[in-house]
DRENPA-3360 file (N, C-alpha, C; in nm, 2 decimals, always signed):
BEGIN
1 = MLEEQSPP = +0.08/-0.13/+0.00/+0.00/+0.01/+0.00/+0.09/+0.12/+0.00 ~ +0.05/+0.24/-0.06/+0.15/+0.35/-0.08/+0.15/+0.41/+0.06 ~ +0.07/+0.40/+0.15/+0.10/+0.49/+0.28/+0.21/+0.42/+0.34 ~ +0.24/+0.30/+0.32/+0.35/+0.23/+0.38/+0.50/+0.26/+0.31 ~ +0.49/+0.33/+0.18/+0.62/+0.34/+0.12/+0.66/+0.49/+0.16 ~ +0.80/+0.48/+0.15/+0.86/+0.63/+0.17/+0.83/+0.70/+0.04 ~ +0.85/+0.84/+0.06/+0.80/+0.93/-0.05/+0.91/+0.90/-0.18 ~ +0.86/+0.94/-0.30/+0.96/+0.92/-0.40/+1.07/+1.02/-0.38;
9 = RCQFDSNN = +1.18/+0.99/-0.43/+1.31/+1.07/-0.40/+1.35/+1.14/-0.53 ~ +1.38/+1.28/-0.53/+1.43/+1.35/-0.65/+1.58/+1.31/-0.62 ~ +1.65/+1.23/-0.70/+1.79/+1.19/-0.67/+1.89/+1.27/-0.72 ~ +1.88/+1.41/-0.74/+1.99/+1.48/-0.77/+2.09/+1.52/-0.65 ~ +2.21/+1.55/-0.67/+2.31/+1.56/-0.58/+2.28/+1.67/-0.50 ~ +2.26/+1.65/-0.36/+2.20/+1.75/-0.27/+2.30/+1.87/-0.26 ~ +2.42/+1.87/-0.28/+2.50/+1.97/-0.26/+2.49/+2.09/-0.38 ~ +2.43/+2.04/-0.49/+2.40/+2.14/-0.60/+2.27/+2.18/-0.62;
17 = LILQFEST = +2.16/+2.14/-0.52/+2.02/+2.17/-0.55/+2.00/+2.32/-0.52 ~ +1.92/+2.37/-0.59/+1.87/+2.49/-0.57/+1.74/+2.50/-0.52 ~ +1.66/+2.38/-0.55/+1.51/+2.36/-0.52/+1.50/+2.20/-0.50 ~ +1.41/+2.17/-0.40/+1.38/+2.03/-0.38/+1.26/+2.05/-0.27 ~ +1.15/+1.99/-0.30/+1.05/+1.96/-0.22/+0.95/+1.85/-0.26 ~ +0.89/+1.79/-0.17/+0.79/+1.66/-0.19/+0.65/+1.71/-0.14 ~ +0.56/+1.63/-0.17/+0.42/+1.67/-0.12/+0.34/+1.54/-0.15 ~ +0.22/+1.53/-0.08/+0.11/+1.41/-0.11/-0.01/+1.48/-0.13;
25 = IPADVKEI = -0.07/+1.44/-0.21/-0.22/+1.50/-0.25/-0.31/+1.40/-0.26 ~ -0.45/+1.43/-0.21/-0.56/+1.33/-0.24/-0.58/+1.31/-0.41 ~ -0.62/+1.18/-0.43/-0.63/+1.15/-0.57/-0.77/+1.23/-0.62 ~ -0.77/+1.35/-0.64/-0.88/+1.44/-0.70/-0.83/+1.52/-0.79 ~ -0.91/+1.51/-0.91/-0.86/+1.60/-1.02/-0.87/+1.74/-0.99 ~ -0.94/+1.78/-0.89/-0.94/+1.94/-0.86/-0.81/+1.98/-0.79 ~ -0.74/+1.88/-0.77/-0.61/+1.91/-0.71/-0.49/+1.94/-0.80 ~ -0.52/+1.92/-0.92/-0.42/+1.93/-1.04/-0.37/+2.08/-1.06;
33 = SPVAEGVM = -0.47/+2.16/-1.10/-0.45/+2.31/-1.12/-0.37/+2.36/-1.00 ~ -0.43/+2.36/-0.86/-0.36/+2.43/-0.77/-0.20/+2.37/-0.74 ~ -0.19/+2.26/-0.75/-0.06/+2.20/-0.75/+0.03/+2.25/-0.84 ~ -0.01/+2.23/-0.97/+0.07/+2.28/-1.10/+0.11/+2.43/-1.07 ~ +0.00/+2.50/-1.04/+0.03/+2.67/-1.03/+0.13/+2.68/-0.91 ~ +0.11/+2.62/-0.79/+0.19/+2.65/-0.70/+0.35/+2.60/-0.72 ~ +0.36/+2.48/-0.79/+0.49/+2.42/-0.83/+0.56/+2.53/-0.93 ~ +0.47/+2.57/-1.02/+0.53/+2.67/-1.13/+0.58/+2.80/-1.07;
41 = AIVKQMGC = +0.50/+2.84/-0.98/+0.54/+2.97/-0.91/+0.67/+2.96/-0.84 ~ +0.70/+2.85/-0.78/+0.82/+2.84/-0.70/+0.93/+2.82/-0.82 ~ +0.90/+2.73/-0.93/+0.99/+2.69/-1.03/+1.04/+2.83/-1.09 ~ +0.94/+2.92/-1.13/+0.98/+3.05/-1.18/+1.08/+3.14/-1.10 ~ +1.03/+3.13/-0.97/+1.08/+3.21/-0.88/+1.24/+3.17/-0.87 ~ +1.27/+3.04/-0.87/+1.39/+2.99/-0.84/+1.48/+2.97/-0.97 ~ +1.42/+3.02/-1.08/+1.48/+3.00/-1.21/+1.50/+2.87/-1.28 ~ +1.44/+2.78/-1.22/+1.45/+2.65/-1.26/+1.39/+2.62/-1.40;
49 = AAGREFEV = +1.45/+2.55/-1.50/+1.40/+2.53/-1.63/+1.37/+2.66/-1.70 ~ +1.44/+2.76/-1.69/+1.42/+2.90/-1.74/+1.40/+2.86/-1.90 ~ +1.28/+2.92/-1.95/+1.25/+2.90/-2.08/+1.18/+2.77/-2.13 ~ +1.16/+2.69/-2.04/+1.11/+2.55/-2.05/+0.97/+2.54/-1.97 ~ +0.92/+2.67/-1.90/+0.81/+2.65/-1.81/+0.68/+2.58/-1.85 ~ +0.66/+2.62/-1.98/+0.55/+2.57/-2.04/+0.54/+2.40/-2.06 ~ +0.66/+2.35/-2.09/+0.67/+2.22/-2.11/+0.69/+2.16/-1.96 ~ +0.75/+2.21/-1.87/+0.74/+2.15/-1.73/+0.61/+2.15/-1.68;
57 = ETALREAL = +0.51/+2.27/-1.69/+0.38/+2.26/-1.64/+0.30/+2.16/-1.72 ~ +0.32/+2.14/-1.84/+0.25/+2.05/-1.92/+0.26/+1.89/-1.86 ~ +0.39/+1.88/-1.87/+0.42/+1.75/-1.82/+0.38/+1.72/-1.68 ~ +0.38/+1.80/-1.59/+0.35/+1.79/-1.45/+0.20/+1.77/-1.43 ~ +0.10/+1.85/-1.52/-0.03/+1.83/-1.51/-0.06/+1.70/-1.57 ~ +0.00/+1.65/-1.68/-0.02/+1.51/-1.75/+0.00/+1.40/-1.64 ~ +0.12/+1.42/-1.59/+0.16/+1.30/-1.46/+0.06/+1.29/-1.37 ~ +0.02/+1.41/-1.34/-0.07/+1.42/-1.20/-0.21/+1.36/-1.25;
65 = ANAIVHGA = -0.25/+1.39/-1.36/-0.37/+1.36/-1.42/-0.38/+1.20/-1.44 ~ -0.27/+1.15/-1.49/-0.27/+1.01/-1.53/-0.26/+0.94/-1.39 ~ -0.18/+0.96/-1.29/-0.17/+0.92/-1.15/-0.31/+0.92/-1.09 ~ -0.39/+1.03/-1.09/-0.52/+1.04/-1.04/-0.62/+0.94/-1.09 ~ -0.62/+0.97/-1.23/-0.72/+0.92/-1.30/-0.70/+0.75/-1.33 ~ -0.59/+0.72/-1.36/-0.56/+0.58/-1.38/-0.51/+0.50/-1.27 ~ -0.40/+0.55/-1.20/-0.34/+0.48/-1.09/-0.42/+0.49/-0.97 ~ -0.49/+0.60/-0.92/-0.59/+0.57/-0.82/-0.72/+0.59/-0.83;
73 = KKDPKKKI = -0.75/+0.59/-0.98/-0.90/+0.56/-1.02/-0.99/+0.68/-0.93 ~ -0.95/+0.78/-0.94/-1.00/+0.91/-0.89/-1.07/+0.89/-0.76 ~ -1.00/+0.80/-0.67/-1.05/+0.79/-0.54/-0.98/+0.88/-0.43 ~ -1.04/+0.98/-0.39/-0.98/+1.08/-0.32/-0.92/+1.03/-0.18 ~ -0.95/+0.91/-0.15/-0.90/+0.84/-0.03/-0.74/+0.80/-0.04 ~ -0.72/+0.78/-0.17/-0.60/+0.74/-0.22/-0.49/+0.86/-0.23 ~ -0.37/+0.84/-0.22/-0.28/+0.94/-0.22/-0.17/+0.94/-0.34 ~ -0.15/+1.06/-0.41/-0.06/+1.08/-0.50/+0.06/+1.15/-0.43;
81 = QFCVSCDE = +0.17/+1.10/-0.46/+0.29/+1.16/-0.40/+0.40/+1.22/-0.53 ~ +0.46/+1.33/-0.49/+0.53/+1.39/-0.60/+0.65/+1.46/-0.54 ~ +0.77/+1.47/-0.60/+0.87/+1.56/-0.56/+0.92/+1.64/-0.68 ~ +0.97/+1.75/-0.66/+1.05/+1.84/-0.77/+1.18/+1.87/-0.70 ~ +1.30/+1.85/-0.79/+1.42/+1.90/-0.74/+1.48/+1.99/-0.89 ~ +1.56/+2.07/-0.85/+1.63/+2.16/-0.96/+1.76/+2.17/-0.92 ~ +1.86/+2.13/-1.00/+2.01/+2.13/-0.99/+2.05/+2.22/-1.10 ~ +2.15/+2.30/-1.06/+2.20/+2.41/-1.17/+2.28/+2.33/-1.28;
89 = SRGMLIVV = +2.32/+2.23/-1.26/+2.40/+2.15/-1.37/+2.34/+2.05/-1.45 ~ +2.23/+1.99/-1.39/+2.16/+1.89/-1.46/+1.98/+1.92/-1.49 ~ +1.96/+2.02/-1.45/+1.83/+2.07/-1.47/+1.74/+2.02/-1.37 ~ +1.61/+1.99/-1.41/+1.48/+1.97/-1.32/+1.45/+1.83/-1.32 ~ +1.42/+1.76/-1.21/+1.36/+1.63/-1.19/+1.23/+1.63/-1.12 ~ +1.12/+1.58/-1.20/+0.99/+1.56/-1.14/+0.95/+1.42/-1.11 ~ +0.92/+1.37/-0.99/+0.88/+1.24/-0.99/+0.73/+1.24/-0.95 ~ +0.64/+1.14/-1.00/+0.51/+1.14/-0.95/+0.47/+1.00/-0.93;
97 = RDPGVGFD = +0.42/+0.95/-0.81/+0.39/+0.83/-0.78/+0.25/+0.80/-0.74 ~ +0.20/+0.70/-0.80/+0.05/+0.66/-0.77/+0.04/+0.53/-0.70 ~ -0.08/+0.49/-0.63/-0.08/+0.38/-0.57/-0.15/+0.26/-0.65 ~ -0.14/+0.29/-0.78/-0.21/+0.18/-0.85/-0.14/+0.05/-0.90 ~ -0.17/-0.03/-0.97/-0.12/-0.17/-1.00/+0.00/-0.15/-1.11 ~ +0.00/-0.02/-1.17/+0.10/-0.02/-1.28/+0.07/-0.05/-1.42 ~ +0.14/-0.03/-1.50/+0.11/-0.05/-1.64/+0.25/-0.08/-1.71 ~ +0.24/-0.12/-1.85/+0.36/-0.13/-1.92/+0.36/-0.03/-2.03;
105 = PASIPTPV = +0.44/+0.06/-2.02/+0.44/+0.19/-2.11/+0.45/+0.16/-2.24 ~ +0.50/+0.03/-2.30/+0.51/+0.00/-2.41/+0.38/-0.05/-2.50 ~ +0.29/-0.08/-2.39/+0.16/-0.12/-2.44/+0.06/-0.01/-2.48 ~ +0.11/+0.11/-2.46/+0.03/+0.23/-2.47/+0.04/+0.27/-2.63 ~ -0.08/+0.27/-2.71/-0.07/+0.30/-2.85/-0.04/+0.44/-2.88 ~ +0.02/+0.47/-2.98/+0.06/+0.60/-3.01/-0.06/+0.67/-3.06 ~ -0.09/+0.81/-3.00/-0.21/+0.88/-3.03/-0.21/+0.96/-3.17 ~ -0.10/+0.92/-3.25/-0.09/+1.02/-3.36/-0.10/+0.90/-3.49;
113 = LGQELFST = -0.15/+0.79/-3.49/-0.16/+0.70/-3.59/-0.31/+0.63/-3.59 ~ -0.36/+0.60/-3.70/-0.49/+0.53/-3.73/-0.58/+0.59/-3.64 ~ -0.67/+0.49/-3.59/-0.80/+0.54/-3.54/-0.76/+0.61/-3.39 ~ -0.64/+0.59/-3.35/-0.61/+0.67/-3.21/-0.61/+0.82/-3.23 ~ -0.60/+0.87/-3.37/-0.60/+1.01/-3.39/-0.75/+1.07/-3.36 ~ -0.86/+0.99/-3.34/-0.97/+1.03/-3.33/-1.04/+1.00/-3.17 ~ -0.94/+0.94/-3.09/-0.96/+0.93/-2.93/-0.97/+1.04/-2.87 ~ -1.04/+1.06/-2.76/-1.07/+1.17/-2.69/-1.00/+1.16/-2.56;
121 = HGRGIYLI = -0.89/+1.07/-2.57/-0.82/+1.06/-2.42/-0.70/+0.97/-2.49 ~ -0.59/+0.96/-2.40/-0.48/+0.87/-2.43/-0.36/+0.95/-2.49 ~ -0.35/+1.06/-2.46/-0.23/+1.17/-2.52/-0.14/+1.20/-2.40 ~ -0.16/+1.17/-2.28/-0.08/+1.21/-2.18/+0.07/+1.18/-2.18 ~ +0.10/+1.05/-2.18/+0.23/+1.00/-2.19/+0.28/+1.04/-2.32 ~ +0.21/+1.05/-2.43/+0.29/+1.09/-2.56/+0.33/+1.24/-2.54 ~ +0.23/+1.33/-2.47/+0.27/+1.47/-2.46/+0.40/+1.49/-2.37 ~ +0.39/+1.40/-2.24/+0.50/+1.41/-2.15/+0.65/+1.38/-2.23;
129 = NQMVDEVR = +0.64/+1.27/-2.32/+0.77/+1.25/-2.39/+0.81/+1.35/-2.49 ~ +0.70/+1.43/-2.53/+0.75/+1.55/-2.64/+0.79/+1.67/-2.54 ~ +0.75/+1.69/-2.42/+0.77/+1.79/-2.35/+0.91/+1.80/-2.26 ~ +0.96/+1.67/-2.23/+1.08/+1.66/-2.13/+1.18/+1.59/-2.21 ~ +1.30/+1.60/-2.16/+1.41/+1.55/-2.22/+1.44/+1.41/-2.18 ~ +1.36/+1.36/-2.07/+1.40/+1.21/-2.04/+1.27/+1.18/-1.96 ~ +1.23/+1.04/-2.00/+1.12/+1.00/-1.92/+1.15/+0.85/-1.89 ~ +1.13/+0.81/-1.77/+1.14/+0.68/-1.73/+1.04/+0.65/-1.63;
137 = FEKGGTEI = +0.98/+0.51/-1.63/+0.89/+0.46/-1.55/+0.96/+0.35/-1.47 ~ +0.92/+0.37/-1.33/+0.99/+0.25/-1.23/+0.87/+0.21/-1.16 ~ +0.88/+0.12/-1.07/+0.80/+0.05/-0.98/+0.68/+0.00/-1.07 ~ +0.72/-0.08/-1.17/+0.61/-0.11/-1.24/+0.52/-0.04/-1.32 ~ +0.55/+0.09/-1.35/+0.47/+0.19/-1.40/+0.41/+0.29/-1.30 ~ +0.44/+0.27/-1.18/+0.35/+0.34/-1.08/+0.43/+0.48/-1.05 ~ +0.53/+0.49/-1.10/+0.61/+0.59/-1.09/+0.69/+0.65/-1.21 ~ +0.68/+0.78/-1.22/+0.72/+0.83/-1.36/+0.84/+0.95/-1.31;
145 = HMVVR = +0.94/+0.93/-1.38/+1.06/+1.03/-1.36/+1.06/+1.10/-1.48 ~ +1.07/+1.25/-1.49/+1.08/+1.32/-1.58/+1.20/+1.43/-1.57 ~ +1.29/+1.44/-1.66/+1.40/+1.53/-1.64/+1.38/+1.63/-1.76 ~ +1.40/+1.77/-1.70/+1.40/+1.87/-1.82/+1.54/+1.94/-1.80 ~ +1.61/+1.94/-1.90/+1.75/+2.01/-1.89/+1.76/+2.16/-1.93;
% end
């Protein structure tokens, strides 16, 4: 169960960090905008990912939405954990973890081909991959790590 796990770690070298924080939110889609706006205010103030704010915010919103909708099935009793860190030399790392069963990222169809073009959902992971420099899934797909340089 998620409550028994330690929070995800933003694993940049702590000596070079200019920003690091972590938080836990209820799995409620109403939390996405306040969290994204709060994170982005701090990111802009600290100068993290300068010039890439749109990409960071879009990726964060999509990752939170996927965690809430797919990982936690919109159950506000379940919790979504996330952390954000910024390192002057390596950029920004965002980690989002959900309490779900996970998934195989390779099984997600591309939304830019065939009938998927007409789908009203299923573009989150595609958008994240377009917006950030590095994406990897850990813990069976329940944790996404996104790096913006």
